[in-house]
All heavy atoms as TSV, in Angstrom:
chain	resi	resn	atom	element	x	y	z
A	1	MET	N	N	95.592	71.816	86.104
A	1	MET	CA	C	95.639	73.029	85.322
A	1	MET	C	C	95.298	74.215	86.230
A	1	MET	O	O	94.293	74.200	86.922
A	1	MET	CB	C	94.639	72.941	84.168
A	1	MET	CG	C	94.515	74.228	83.414
A	1	MET	SD	S	93.553	74.192	81.888
A	1	MET	CE	C	92.051	73.412	82.323
A	2	GLU	N	N	96.155	75.225	86.221
A	2	GLU	CA	C	95.909	76.431	87.003
A	2	GLU	C	C	95.135	77.427	86.156
A	2	GLU	O	O	95.328	77.524	84.950
A	2	GLU	CB	C	97.231	77.043	87.445
A	2	GLU	CG	C	97.954	76.184	88.465
A	2	GLU	CD	C	99.172	76.882	89.006
A	2	GLU	OE1	O	99.091	78.087	89.288
A	2	GLU	OE2	O	100.200	76.211	89.124
A	3	LYS	N	N	94.238	78.153	86.814
A	3	LYS	CA	C	93.440	79.159	86.119
A	3	LYS	C	C	93.866	80.546	86.566
A	3	LYS	O	O	94.255	80.745	87.708
A	3	LYS	CB	C	91.960	78.963	86.417
A	3	LYS	CG	C	91.411	77.684	85.846
A	3	LYS	CD	C	89.931	77.592	86.103
A	3	LYS	CE	C	89.386	76.296	85.508
A	3	LYS	NZ	N	87.947	76.188	85.717
A	4	VAL	N	N	93.767	81.486	85.657
A	4	VAL	CA	C	94.038	82.891	85.925
A	4	VAL	C	C	92.733	83.632	85.731
A	4	VAL	O	O	92.024	83.394	84.752
A	4	VAL	CB	C	95.110	83.436	84.951
A	4	VAL	CG1	C	95.303	84.919	85.131
A	4	VAL	CG2	C	96.420	82.699	85.132
A	5	LYS	N	N	92.384	84.517	86.656
A	5	LYS	CA	C	91.169	85.324	86.533
A	5	LYS	C	C	91.568	86.699	86.015
A	5	LYS	O	O	92.495	87.327	86.535
A	5	LYS	CB	C	90.479	85.460	87.877
A	5	LYS	CG	C	90.106	84.117	88.454
A	5	LYS	CD	C	88.659	84.090	88.779
A	5	LYS	CE	C	88.367	82.749	89.437
A	5	LYS	NZ	N	87.191	82.159	89.030
A	6	ILE	N	N	90.848	87.170	84.989
A	6	ILE	CA	C	91.142	88.456	84.366
A	6	ILE	C	C	89.875	89.297	84.349
A	6	ILE	O	O	88.828	88.823	83.903
A	6	ILE	CB	C	91.663	88.269	82.927
A	6	ILE	CG1	C	92.916	87.388	82.946
A	6	ILE	CG2	C	91.930	89.612	82.268
A	6	ILE	CD1	C	93.364	86.948	81.571
A	7	TRP	N	N	89.976	90.529	84.847
A	7	TRP	CA	C	88.859	91.473	84.807
A	7	TRP	C	C	89.314	92.708	84.062
A	7	TRP	O	O	90.426	93.187	84.256
A	7	TRP	CB	C	88.459	91.930	86.210
A	7	TRP	CG	C	87.878	90.874	87.064
A	7	TRP	CD1	C	86.556	90.508	87.133
A	7	TRP	CD2	C	88.560	90.041	87.992
A	7	TRP	NE1	N	86.391	89.507	88.048
A	7	TRP	CE2	C	87.618	89.193	88.598
A	7	TRP	CE3	C	89.886	89.918	88.390
A	7	TRP	CZ2	C	87.949	88.257	89.561
A	7	TRP	CZ3	C	90.220	88.994	89.344
A	7	TRP	CH2	C	89.253	88.182	89.915
A	8	TYR	N	N	88.409	93.243	83.238
A	8	TYR	CA	C	88.685	94.516	82.565
A	8	TYR	C	C	87.486	95.421	82.741
A	8	TYR	O	O	86.354	95.017	82.490
A	8	TYR	CB	C	88.977	94.307	81.079
A	8	TYR	CG	C	89.186	95.622	80.364
A	8	TYR	CD1	C	90.267	96.431	80.689
A	8	TYR	CD2	C	88.292	96.069	79.408
A	8	TYR	CE1	C	90.461	97.649	80.062
A	8	TYR	CE2	C	88.484	97.283	78.771
A	8	TYR	CZ	C	89.573	98.070	79.106
A	8	TYR	OH	O	89.753	99.286	78.488
A	9	ASP	N	N	87.726	96.639	83.192
A	9	ASP	CA	C	86.694	97.654	83.348
A	9	ASP	C	C	86.935	98.712	82.274
A	9	ASP	O	O	87.849	99.530	82.410
A	9	ASP	CB	C	86.776	98.268	84.737
A	9	ASP	CG	C	85.836	99.450	84.915
A	9	ASP	OD1	O	84.956	99.674	84.057
A	9	ASP	OD2	O	85.977	100.162	85.930
A	10	PRO	N	N	86.150	98.690	81.177
A	10	PRO	CA	C	86.385	99.655	80.097
A	10	PRO	C	C	86.130	101.098	80.522
A	10	PRO	O	O	86.806	102.006	80.045
A	10	PRO	CB	C	85.431	99.213	78.989
A	10	PRO	CG	C	84.435	98.326	79.631
A	10	PRO	CD	C	85.067	97.762	80.864
A	11	GLU	N	N	85.190	101.312	81.416
A	11	GLU	CA	C	84.901	102.678	81.861
A	11	GLU	C	C	86.073	103.266	82.649
A	11	GLU	O	O	86.440	104.420	82.476
A	11	GLU	CB	C	83.645	102.686	82.728
A	11	GLU	CG	C	83.154	104.069	83.070
A	11	GLU	CD	C	81.836	104.039	83.814
A	11	GLU	OE1	O	80.908	103.364	83.347
A	11	GLU	OE2	O	81.760	104.686	84.868
A	12	GLY	N	N	86.665	102.460	83.505
A	12	GLY	CA	C	87.821	102.909	84.288
A	12	GLY	C	C	89.151	102.666	83.597
A	12	GLY	O	O	90.192	103.075	84.090
A	13	ASP	N	N	89.120	101.954	82.438
A	13	ASP	CA	C	90.325	101.596	81.680
A	13	ASP	C	C	91.322	100.883	82.599
A	13	ASP	O	O	92.489	101.237	82.700
A	13	ASP	CB	C	90.948	102.838	81.049
A	13	ASP	CG	C	91.890	102.498	79.913
A	13	ASP	OD1	O	91.829	101.361	79.397
A	13	ASP	OD2	O	92.687	103.368	79.524
A	14	TYR	N	N	90.808	99.848	83.282
A	14	TYR	CA	C	91.536	99.152	84.340
A	14	TYR	C	C	91.500	97.652	84.093
A	14	TYR	O	O	90.441	97.082	83.835
A	14	TYR	CB	C	90.861	99.485	85.680
A	14	TYR	CG	C	91.388	98.746	86.876
A	14	TYR	CD1	C	92.542	99.151	87.511
A	14	TYR	CD2	C	90.701	97.648	87.388
A	14	TYR	CE1	C	93.020	98.497	88.634
A	14	TYR	CE2	C	91.168	96.974	88.510
A	14	TYR	CZ	C	92.322	97.401	89.126
A	14	TYR	OH	O	92.789	96.746	90.224
A	15	LEU	N	N	92.654	96.999	84.169
A	15	LEU	CA	C	92.778	95.558	83.997
A	15	LEU	C	C	93.335	94.957	85.277
A	15	LEU	O	O	94.275	95.500	85.865
A	15	LEU	CB	C	93.734	95.240	82.839
A	15	LEU	CG	C	94.023	93.764	82.580
A	15	LEU	CD1	C	92.820	93.113	81.921
A	15	LEU	CD2	C	95.254	93.607	81.719
A	16	GLU	N	N	92.739	93.839	85.715
A	16	GLU	CA	C	93.243	93.141	86.896
A	16	GLU	C	C	93.385	91.666	86.564
A	16	GLU	O	O	92.475	91.070	85.997
A	16	GLU	CB	C	92.280	93.329	88.069
A	16	GLU	CG	C	92.801	92.762	89.361
A	16	GLU	CD	C	91.906	93.090	90.539
A	16	GLU	OE1	O	91.798	94.279	90.892
A	16	GLU	OE2	O	91.297	92.152	91.084
A	17	VAL	N	N	94.535	91.084	86.910
A	17	VAL	CA	C	94.820	89.678	86.672
A	17	VAL	C	C	95.168	89.048	88.020
A	17	VAL	O	O	96.053	89.534	88.724
A	17	VAL	CB	C	96.003	89.501	85.690
A	17	VAL	CG1	C	96.325	88.032	85.493
A	17	VAL	CG2	C	95.692	90.174	84.360
A	18	MET	N	N	94.461	87.971	88.365
A	18	MET	CA	C	94.695	87.292	89.638
A	18	MET	C	C	95.130	85.856	89.377
A	18	MET	O	O	94.470	85.130	88.638
A	18	MET	CB	C	93.427	87.306	90.493
A	18	MET	CG	C	92.941	88.701	90.849
A	18	MET	SD	S	94.171	89.707	91.680
A	18	MET	CE	C	94.429	88.757	93.137
A	19	PHE	N	N	96.233	85.442	89.994
A	19	PHE	CA	C	96.740	84.079	89.880
A	19	PHE	C	C	96.120	83.170	90.931
A	19	PHE	O	O	95.998	81.977	90.730
A	19	PHE	CB	C	98.262	84.054	90.037
A	19	PHE	CG	C	98.982	85.026	89.133
A	19	PHE	CD1	C	99.916	85.898	89.654
A	19	PHE	CD2	C	98.722	85.069	87.776
A	19	PHE	CE1	C	100.587	86.784	88.836
A	19	PHE	CE2	C	99.377	85.966	86.947
A	19	PHE	CZ	C	100.315	86.820	87.480
A	20	GLU	N	N	95.794	83.754	92.098
A	20	GLU	CA	C	95.205	82.999	93.200
A	20	GLU	C	C	94.121	83.845	93.853
A	20	GLU	O	O	94.240	85.063	93.915
A	20	GLU	CB	C	96.250	82.671	94.271
A	20	GLU	CG	C	97.346	81.752	93.817
A	20	GLU	CD	C	98.289	81.432	94.960
A	20	GLU	OE1	O	97.808	81.069	96.049
A	20	GLU	OE2	O	99.508	81.556	94.758
A	21	LYS	N	N	93.070	83.179	94.351
A	21	LYS	CA	C	92.017	83.879	95.077
A	21	LYS	C	C	92.362	83.813	96.564
A	21	LYS	O	O	92.090	82.835	97.246
A	21	LYS	CB	C	90.664	83.236	94.810
A	21	LYS	CG	C	89.536	84.027	95.407
A	21	LYS	CD	C	88.198	83.441	95.054
A	21	LYS	CE	C	87.103	84.295	95.680
A	21	LYS	NZ	N	85.785	83.808	95.317
A	22	LYS	N	N	93.035	84.867	97.032
A	22	LYS	CA	C	93.485	84.966	98.421
A	22	LYS	C	C	93.342	86.416	98.861
A	22	LYS	O	O	93.334	87.321	98.035
A	22	LYS	CB	C	94.980	84.640	98.545
A	22	LYS	CG	C	95.360	83.223	98.493
A	22	LYS	CD	C	96.876	83.158	98.593
A	22	LYS	CE	C	97.331	82.065	99.499
A	22	LYS	NZ	N	98.788	81.989	99.564
A	23	GLU	N	N	93.304	86.599	100.170
A	23	GLU	CA	C	93.351	87.964	100.679
A	23	GLU	C	C	94.754	88.506	100.479
A	23	GLU	O	O	95.738	87.773	100.562
A	23	GLU	CB	C	92.981	87.985	102.156
A	23	GLU	CG	C	91.509	87.800	102.379
A	23	GLU	CD	C	91.056	88.394	103.692
A	23	GLU	OE1	O	91.659	89.381	104.163
A	23	GLU	OE2	O	90.096	87.859	104.223
A	24	GLY	N	N	94.825	89.782	100.221
A	24	GLY	CA	C	96.109	90.417	100.023
A	24	GLY	C	C	95.928	91.904	99.849
A	24	GLY	O	O	94.862	92.442	100.131
A	25	TYR	N	N	96.962	92.539	99.365
A	25	TYR	CA	C	96.894	93.983	99.157
A	25	TYR	C	C	97.759	94.356	97.953
A	25	TYR	O	O	98.674	93.637	97.560
A	25	TYR	CB	C	97.357	94.729	100.414
A	25	TYR	CG	C	98.765	94.399	100.846
A	25	TYR	CD1	C	99.838	95.191	100.446
A	25	TYR	CD2	C	99.030	93.291	101.648
A	25	TYR	CE1	C	101.130	94.887	100.837
A	25	TYR	CE2	C	100.318	92.984	102.052
A	25	TYR	CZ	C	101.356	93.787	101.642
A	25	TYR	OH	O	102.639	93.482	102.023
A	26	PHE	N	N	97.410	95.508	97.349
A	26	PHE	CA	C	98.173	96.016	96.214
A	26	PHE	C	C	99.289	96.924	96.710
A	26	PHE	O	O	99.129	97.652	97.683
A	26	PHE	CB	C	97.263	96.808	95.269
A	26	PHE	CG	C	96.401	95.935	94.402
A	26	PHE	CD1	C	95.097	95.674	94.757
A	26	PHE	CD2	C	96.907	95.363	93.249
A	26	PHE	CE1	C	94.292	94.862	93.966
A	26	PHE	CE2	C	96.118	94.552	92.450
A	26	PHE	CZ	C	94.812	94.307	92.811
A	27	ARG	N	N	100.418	96.859	96.013
A	27	ARG	CA	C	101.501	97.791	96.297
A	27	ARG	C	C	102.163	98.202	94.996
A	27	ARG	O	O	102.060	97.524	93.972
A	27	ARG	CB	C	102.496	97.209	97.285
A	27	ARG	CG	C	103.252	96.011	96.808
A	27	ARG	CD	C	104.173	95.521	97.901
A	27	ARG	NE	N	104.862	94.320	97.457
A	27	ARG	CZ	C	105.470	93.492	98.274
A	27	ARG	NH1	N	105.468	93.718	99.569
A	27	ARG	NH2	N	106.086	92.432	97.810
A	28	GLU	N	N	102.870	99.324	95.062
A	28	GLU	CA	C	103.478	99.923	93.876
A	28	GLU	C	C	104.585	99.058	93.290
A	28	GLU	O	O	105.218	98.279	93.995
A	28	GLU	CB	C	104.065	101.292	94.226
A	28	GLU	CG	C	103.026	102.303	94.628
A	28	GLU	CD	C	103.641	103.639	95.007
A	28	GLU	OE1	O	104.882	103.755	95.094
A	28	GLU	OE2	O	102.861	104.578	95.225
A	29	THR	N	N	104.805	99.256	91.986
A	29	THR	CA	C	105.951	98.662	91.287
A	29	THR	C	C	106.758	99.818	90.697
A	29	THR	O	O	106.440	100.986	90.927
A	29	THR	CB	C	105.498	97.720	90.148
A	29	THR	OG1	O	104.850	98.498	89.138
A	29	THR	CG2	C	104.578	96.631	90.661
A	30	GLU	N	N	107.743	99.501	89.894
A	30	GLU	CA	C	108.549	100.550	89.263
A	30	GLU	C	C	107.774	101.318	88.195
A	30	GLU	O	O	108.197	102.379	87.766
A	30	GLU	CB	C	109.826	99.957	88.665
A	30	GLU	CG	C	109.553	98.939	87.584
A	30	GLU	CD	C	110.786	98.186	87.141
A	30	GLU	OE1	O	111.612	97.835	87.993
A	30	GLU	OE2	O	110.893	97.931	85.933
A	31	SER	N	N	106.625	100.808	87.773
A	31	SER	CA	C	105.777	101.471	86.775
A	31	SER	C	C	104.615	102.188	87.458
A	31	SER	O	O	103.980	101.630	88.356
A	31	SER	CB	C	105.214	100.440	85.786
A	31	SER	OG	O	104.213	101.026	84.985
A	32	ASP	N	N	104.329	103.401	87.013
A	32	ASP	CA	C	103.184	104.148	87.542
A	32	ASP	C	C	101.860	103.486	87.193
A	32	ASP	O	O	100.861	103.726	87.862
A	32	ASP	CB	C	103.172	105.575	86.996
A	32	ASP	CG	C	104.321	106.418	87.511
A	32	ASP	OD1	O	104.901	106.048	88.551
A	32	ASP	OD2	O	104.633	107.436	86.888
A	33	GLN	N	N	101.835	102.672	86.154
A	33	GLN	CA	C	100.597	102.041	85.696
A	33	GLN	C	C	100.318	100.685	86.331
A	33	GLN	O	O	99.207	100.204	86.261
A	33	GLN	CB	C	100.629	101.847	84.171
A	33	GLN	CG	C	100.416	103.112	83.389
A	33	GLN	CD	C	100.425	102.821	81.904
A	33	GLN	OE1	O	101.455	102.932	81.266
A	33	GLN	NE2	N	99.283	102.435	81.376
A	34	ILE	N	N	101.321	100.056	86.912
A	34	ILE	CA	C	101.167	98.672	87.372
A	34	ILE	C	C	101.331	98.565	88.889
A	34	ILE	O	O	102.271	99.111	89.462
A	34	ILE	CB	C	102.187	97.749	86.673
A	34	ILE	CG1	C	101.978	97.802	85.165
A	34	ILE	CG2	C	102.061	96.315	87.188
A	34	ILE	CD1	C	103.002	97.061	84.363
A	35	MET	N	N	100.400	97.842	89.502
A	35	MET	CA	C	100.462	97.523	90.929
A	35	MET	C	C	100.499	96.001	91.036
A	35	MET	O	O	99.825	95.306	90.277
A	35	MET	CB	C	99.225	98.043	91.664
A	35	MET	CG	C	99.021	99.536	91.577
A	35	MET	SD	S	100.082	100.444	92.676
A	35	MET	CE	C	99.313	100.112	94.241
A	36	GLU	N	N	101.282	95.487	91.971
A	36	GLU	CA	C	101.285	94.050	92.208
A	36	GLU	C	C	100.425	93.755	93.430
A	36	GLU	O	O	100.360	94.562	94.356
A	36	GLU	CB	C	102.693	93.500	92.400
A	36	GLU	CG	C	103.401	94.010	93.627
A	36	GLU	CD	C	104.818	93.471	93.761
A	36	GLU	OE1	O	105.297	92.742	92.883
A	36	GLU	OE2	O	105.463	93.786	94.774
A	37	LYS	N	N	99.731	92.622	93.395
A	37	LYS	CA	C	98.952	92.203	94.563
A	37	LYS	C	C	99.702	91.056	95.213
A	37	LYS	O	O	100.089	90.092	94.550
A	37	LYS	CB	C	97.550	91.758	94.181
A	37	LYS	CG	C	96.704	91.462	95.419
A	37	LYS	CD	C	95.240	91.294	95.109
A	37	LYS	CE	C	94.468	91.159	96.422
A	37	LYS	NZ	N	93.037	90.992	96.184
A	38	VAL	N	N	99.924	91.186	96.519
A	38	VAL	CA	C	100.648	90.162	97.264
A	38	VAL	C	C	99.788	89.668	98.419
A	38	VAL	O	O	98.917	90.379	98.918
A	38	VAL	CB	C	102.002	90.689	97.798
A	38	VAL	CG1	C	102.937	91.031	96.658
A	38	VAL	CG2	C	101.816	91.892	98.694
A	39	ASP	N	N	100.047	88.424	98.843
A	39	ASP	CA	C	99.336	87.887	99.999
A	39	ASP	C	C	100.068	88.299	101.278
A	39	ASP	O	O	101.049	89.046	101.229
A	39	ASP	CB	C	99.151	86.372	99.894
A	39	ASP	CG	C	100.466	85.587	99.912
A	39	ASP	OD1	O	101.531	86.160	100.233
A	39	ASP	OD2	O	100.428	84.388	99.611
A	40	ILE	N	N	99.611	87.819	102.393
A	40	ILE	CA	C	100.187	88.198	103.682
A	40	ILE	C	C	101.662	87.809	103.788
A	40	ILE	O	O	102.447	88.503	104.418
A	40	ILE	CB	C	99.365	87.574	104.831
A	40	ILE	CG1	C	97.962	88.182	104.825
A	40	ILE	CG2	C	100.036	87.792	106.178
A	40	ILE	CD1	C	96.968	87.512	105.735
A	41	GLU	N	N	102.066	86.716	103.122
A	41	GLU	CA	C	103.472	86.286	103.157
A	41	GLU	C	C	104.341	87.044	102.148
A	41	GLU	O	O	105.541	86.832	102.079
A	41	GLU	CB	C	103.582	84.779	102.870
A	41	GLU	CG	C	103.074	83.895	104.000
A	41	GLU	CD	C	101.574	83.647	103.896
A	41	GLU	OE1	O	101.046	83.552	102.770
A	41	GLU	OE2	O	100.917	83.572	104.946
A	42	GLY	N	N	103.738	87.876	101.302
A	42	GLY	CA	C	104.500	88.631	100.317
A	42	GLY	C	C	104.590	87.971	98.951
A	42	GLY	O	O	105.289	88.461	98.073
A	43	LYS	N	N	103.874	86.864	98.737
A	43	LYS	CA	C	103.883	86.168	97.447
A	43	LYS	C	C	102.963	86.897	96.468
A	43	LYS	O	O	101.840	87.263	96.803
A	43	LYS	CB	C	103.385	84.736	97.645
A	43	LYS	CG	C	103.315	83.946	96.369
A	43	LYS	CD	C	102.758	82.556	96.626
A	43	LYS	CE	C	102.522	81.839	95.319
A	43	LYS	NZ	N	101.718	80.643	95.501
A	44	VAL	N	N	103.444	87.119	95.246
A	44	VAL	CA	C	102.629	87.785	94.226
A	44	VAL	C	C	101.460	86.876	93.851
A	44	VAL	O	O	101.658	85.714	93.483
A	44	VAL	CB	C	103.459	88.118	92.965
A	44	VAL	CG1	C	102.574	88.682	91.875
A	44	VAL	CG2	C	104.565	89.101	93.304
A	45	ILE	N	N	100.249	87.418	93.958
A	45	ILE	CA	C	99.050	86.658	93.602
A	45	ILE	C	C	98.266	87.330	92.475
A	45	ILE	O	O	97.221	86.832	92.067
A	45	ILE	CB	C	98.140	86.435	94.831
A	45	ILE	CG1	C	97.748	87.754	95.477
A	45	ILE	CG2	C	98.821	85.508	95.825
A	45	ILE	CD1	C	96.731	87.622	96.615
A	46	GLY	N	N	98.801	88.438	91.960
A	46	GLY	CA	C	98.146	89.111	90.849
A	46	GLY	C	C	98.764	90.466	90.581
A	46	GLY	O	O	99.746	90.862	91.203
A	47	PHE	N	N	98.156	91.179	89.627
A	47	PHE	CA	C	98.605	92.531	89.312
A	47	PHE	C	C	97.471	93.290	88.652
A	47	PHE	O	O	96.493	92.706	88.190
A	47	PHE	CB	C	99.852	92.523	88.415
A	47	PHE	CG	C	99.636	91.928	87.059
A	47	PHE	CD1	C	99.263	92.729	85.984
A	47	PHE	CD2	C	99.825	90.573	86.844
A	47	PHE	CE1	C	99.075	92.171	84.718
A	47	PHE	CE2	C	99.640	90.012	85.587
A	47	PHE	CZ	C	99.263	90.814	84.523
A	48	SER	N	N	97.602	94.619	88.623
A	48	SER	CA	C	96.620	95.458	87.953
A	48	SER	C	C	97.349	96.472	87.079
A	48	SER	O	O	98.493	96.838	87.356
A	48	SER	CB	C	95.733	96.174	88.967
A	48	SER	OG	O	96.491	97.087	89.728
A	49	ILE	N	N	96.655	96.902	86.025
A	49	ILE	CA	C	97.211	97.906	85.117
A	49	ILE	C	C	96.182	99.013	84.939
A	49	ILE	O	O	95.033	98.749	84.567
A	49	ILE	CB	C	97.565	97.309	83.739
A	49	ILE	CG1	C	98.532	96.136	83.893
A	49	ILE	CG2	C	98.160	98.388	82.830
A	49	ILE	CD1	C	98.841	95.419	82.585
A	50	LEU	N	N	96.599	100.245	85.191
A	50	LEU	CA	C	95.764	101.413	84.970
A	50	LEU	C	C	96.010	101.960	83.567
A	50	LEU	O	O	97.101	101.793	83.024
A	50	LEU	CB	C	96.101	102.504	85.985
A	50	LEU	CG	C	95.921	102.143	87.455
A	50	LEU	CD1	C	96.512	103.228	88.336
A	50	LEU	CD2	C	94.453	101.950	87.769
A	51	LYS	N	N	95.020	102.615	83.003
A	51	LYS	CA	C	95.136	103.245	81.672
A	51	LYS	C	C	95.628	102.239	80.617
A	51	LYS	O	O	96.580	102.507	79.888
A	51	LYS	CB	C	96.060	104.461	81.725
A	51	LYS	CG	C	95.561	105.561	82.648
A	51	LYS	CD	C	96.477	106.750	82.597
A	51	LYS	CE	C	97.155	106.869	83.945
A	51	LYS	NZ	N	98.259	107.768	83.999
A	52	VAL	N	N	94.966	101.108	80.556
A	52	VAL	CA	C	95.368	100.045	79.632
A	52	VAL	C	C	95.370	100.529	78.182
A	52	VAL	O	O	96.257	100.185	77.398
A	52	VAL	CB	C	94.448	98.808	79.782
A	52	VAL	CG1	C	94.787	97.745	78.772
A	52	VAL	CG2	C	94.536	98.263	81.188
A	53	SER	N	N	94.408	101.359	77.822
A	53	SER	CA	C	94.311	101.813	76.430
A	53	SER	C	C	95.480	102.702	76.015
A	53	SER	O	O	95.690	102.923	74.823
A	53	SER	CB	C	92.993	102.556	76.196
A	53	SER	OG	O	92.958	103.748	76.951
A	54	SER	N	N	96.263	103.198	76.973
A	54	SER	CA	C	97.413	104.030	76.618
A	54	SER	C	C	98.596	103.198	76.127
A	54	SER	O	O	99.569	103.746	75.615
A	54	SER	CB	C	97.843	104.893	77.812
A	54	SER	OG	O	98.424	104.089	78.819
A	55	ILE	N	N	98.517	101.890	76.261
A	55	ILE	CA	C	99.581	101.003	75.784
A	55	ILE	C	C	99.348	100.784	74.291
A	55	ILE	O	O	98.423	100.111	73.902
A	55	ILE	CB	C	99.562	99.655	76.528
A	55	ILE	CG1	C	99.672	99.874	78.025
A	55	ILE	CG2	C	100.682	98.753	76.015
A	55	ILE	CD1	C	99.386	98.634	78.841
A	56	LYS	N	N	100.177	101.387	73.475
A	56	LYS	CA	C	99.944	101.356	72.022
A	56	LYS	C	C	100.927	100.443	71.284
A	56	LYS	O	O	100.623	99.336	70.943
A	56	LYS	CB	C	100.024	102.776	71.438
A	56	LYS	CG	C	99.012	103.725	72.013
A	56	LYS	CD	C	97.613	103.381	71.570
A	56	LYS	CE	C	96.649	104.419	72.127
A	56	LYS	NZ	N	95.295	104.027	72.116
A	57	ASP	N	N	102.105	100.948	71.028
A	57	ASP	CA	C	103.036	100.270	70.128
A	57	ASP	C	C	104.062	99.380	70.816
A	57	ASP	O	O	104.861	98.756	70.161
A	57	ASP	CB	C	103.791	101.320	69.289
A	57	ASP	CG	C	102.839	102.109	68.411
A	57	ASP	OD1	O	101.846	101.524	67.943
A	57	ASP	OD2	O	103.093	103.308	68.207
A	58	HIS	N	N	104.059	99.348	72.130
A	58	HIS	CA	C	105.084	98.562	72.811
A	58	HIS	C	C	104.499	97.967	74.085
A	58	HIS	O	O	103.596	98.531	74.687
A	58	HIS	CB	C	106.284	99.440	73.145
A	58	HIS	CG	C	105.944	100.608	74.009
A	58	HIS	ND1	N	105.341	101.740	73.522
A	58	HIS	CD2	C	106.081	100.793	75.344
A	58	HIS	CE1	C	105.145	102.585	74.524
A	58	HIS	NE2	N	105.578	102.058	75.632
A	59	PRO	N	N	105.008	96.837	74.491
A	59	PRO	CA	C	104.529	96.267	75.755
A	59	PRO	C	C	105.140	96.989	76.949
A	59	PRO	O	O	106.215	97.582	76.862
A	59	PRO	CB	C	105.018	94.822	75.703
A	59	PRO	CG	C	106.229	94.871	74.834
A	59	PRO	CD	C	105.965	95.967	73.821
A	60	ILE	N	N	104.439	96.949	78.046
A	60	ILE	CA	C	104.996	97.434	79.315
A	60	ILE	C	C	105.683	96.236	79.958
A	60	ILE	O	O	105.141	95.143	79.997
A	60	ILE	CB	C	103.875	97.931	80.254
A	60	ILE	CG1	C	103.254	99.193	79.699
A	60	ILE	CG2	C	104.416	98.177	81.648
A	60	ILE	CD1	C	102.106	99.709	80.532
A	61	GLU	N	N	106.872	96.463	80.467
A	61	GLU	CA	C	107.593	95.380	81.144
A	61	GLU	C	C	107.954	95.846	82.543
A	61	GLU	O	O	108.488	96.939	82.730
A	61	GLU	CB	C	108.868	95.041	80.372
A	61	GLU	CG	C	109.603	93.868	80.939
A	61	GLU	CD	C	110.781	93.482	80.076
A	61	GLU	OE1	O	110.609	93.360	78.858
A	61	GLU	OE2	O	111.876	93.310	80.631
A	62	VAL	N	N	107.616	95.017	83.526
A	62	VAL	CA	C	107.931	95.349	84.911
A	62	VAL	C	C	108.142	94.055	85.677
A	62	VAL	O	O	107.477	93.044	85.404
A	62	VAL	CB	C	106.811	96.212	85.556
A	62	VAL	CG1	C	105.528	95.442	85.651
A	62	VAL	CG2	C	107.222	96.746	86.904
A	63	ALA	N	N	109.087	94.052	86.604
A	63	ALA	CA	C	109.309	92.880	87.448
A	63	ALA	C	C	108.348	92.929	88.616
A	63	ALA	O	O	108.210	93.964	89.271
A	63	ALA	CB	C	110.751	92.880	87.947
A	64	LEU	N	N	107.662	91.833	88.873
A	64	LEU	CA	C	106.817	91.710	90.044
A	64	LEU	C	C	107.689	91.124	91.129
A	64	LEU	O	O	108.085	89.965	91.064
A	64	LEU	CB	C	105.599	90.835	89.747
A	64	LEU	CG	C	104.676	91.345	88.642
A	64	LEU	CD1	C	103.539	90.359	88.388
A	64	LEU	CD2	C	104.120	92.711	88.995
A	65	ALA	N	N	107.976	91.927	92.125
A	65	ALA	CA	C	108.986	91.565	93.124
A	65	ALA	C	C	108.534	90.522	94.121
A	65	ALA	O	O	109.313	89.695	94.564
A	65	ALA	CB	C	109.440	92.807	93.864
A	66	GLY	N	N	107.274	90.574	94.510
A	66	GLY	CA	C	106.841	89.662	95.559
A	66	GLY	C	C	107.435	90.083	96.884
A	66	GLY	O	O	107.367	91.249	97.237
A	67	GLU	N	N	108.034	89.170	97.606
A	67	GLU	CA	C	108.548	89.444	98.943
A	67	GLU	C	C	109.532	90.596	98.942
A	67	GLU	O	O	110.401	90.680	98.099
A	67	GLU	CB	C	109.208	88.190	99.514
A	67	GLU	CG	C	108.246	87.052	99.681
A	67	GLU	CD	C	108.932	85.791	100.145
A	67	GLU	OE1	O	110.011	85.861	100.744
A	67	GLU	OE2	O	108.364	84.721	99.922
A	68	LYS	N	N	109.339	91.510	99.921
A	68	LYS	CA	C	110.265	92.648	100.053
A	68	LYS	C	C	110.740	92.732	101.469
A	68	LYS	O	O	110.087	92.367	102.379
A	68	LYS	CB	C	109.572	93.951	99.668
A	68	LYS	CG	C	109.379	94.056	98.185
A	68	LYS	CD	C	108.891	95.444	97.822
A	68	LYS	CE	C	108.790	95.575	96.327
A	68	LYS	NZ	N	108.324	96.842	95.886
C-alpha cells in the first residue's frame, strides 16, 4: 500500500501533497495556484496549491507534466 502525505497550512492557505519522500524542486504548471514537485529525473513526486479556500464551486484541473 502506497501512502500519500498531505499538509495544510490554514494561516498561509496552502496545501501540499507528496507521493514520495525525495529531494526535488517545485515548478510552475498551467495554473497560477498549482506547482508540481519533481525529483532530479523529472518524475512528479507531489504538488502544492496556493489559496485553497478560493476554490468554491468547481474543482481545479491541471495536468502534472513531470519530465520536460
